[in-house]
N, C-alpha and C positions, 0 to 999 in steps of 0.2 A: 504494500500500500504506500509506503514511504517512497519507494522507487517510482511508482506511478505519479505521485504528487510532484516529485522532483522533475520528472519529464514534462509535466504540465507547466510548472513554473519556468523551466528552461525555455520553453516555447512561447511564453507569455510576452505579448507586445502591449505596451502602454502608450497611448496617444493622448497626452494632456489636453491638446486643443479640442479633441473629440469629446473628452470627458467634460470639459467646460461647456461645450455645445449641449450635451445631454443634460447637464445641470440646468442650463438656461431654459431648456424645453419644459421644465416644471413650473416656470413663471415665478419661482421663489416660494412655492407652496410648502416645501419641506421645512420652512422656518415658521410655519403656523403655530406649532407647539410653543416655540420660544416667545411668540407674540402673545399667545394665551397666558403663559406664565408671567410675562412682564405686566400684563394688564391686571392680573390677580395680585401680583406683588405691589402694584401701585394703588390697590384698594377696590378694584372692581370685583363684583361677585363672580365666582367661577361660571355660574350659569349664564350670566349676562355676557361675560367675556367669550364663552364658547359660542353663544348665539351670534355675536358680532363677527368673530373670526371665521366661523363656518360660512356665514352669509358672504363675507368678503372673499373668502377662498373660492366659493362657487362662482362668484362674479368673475374672478380672475380666470378660472378654468374655462368657463363657458364663453367668455369674450376674448380669450387668449391674450390677456393683458397682465402686465407685471403686478404681482401681489403687493410688493412694497409701494409702488406708485399709487395703487388704489388705497392703501392704508394711509399714505401721506395726505390724501385729500379728504379723509373722513374725520370730521370733528369729534366723533365718539372715540376715535383712536388717539388723535393728537391732543386731546384733553388730558390723557394719561401718559402718553409716550412722546418724548421730544424727537425732533428730526435726527439728532445725534444718536439717541438711544435706538431708534429704528435702524439707522445705518449699522450700528454695532450688532443688532439682532441678525441682520442679513449678511454679516461679514463671514465669508467662507472659512476663514482661518479658525473660527470656533470649532469647526468639524474636523480640522486637521491638526489641532494643537498638540496632540499626543502621538503623532505618527513617529517622530524620532525616538521617543521613549519606547514605543511598542517595538519598533525595529531593533533597538538595542537589546530588549528582552528576548526577542525571538531568535536573533542571530548572534547570541553570545558565543 
């Protein structure tokens, strides 16, 4: 099994540009949980936050529009989350911050 995995990994090709294209195809919807958590952290009830985020996420998906742009224009969101906080929520480095640590542990 280890030999098979080694063979798969040896043939693995990574195309960072293509990965970024695929991420962009999601319109930023993968950040919806972080938006929800920030809203609750700022005092909105979980139920209300969920309802707003779900509605905006569906608007993004159905209209093929960037989720962050939709949120920036919504007063229900901007009342709780500043433009700077919104940028931080959508920063991709949040999702890759532990990559170096993980690689060090795996490839000791």
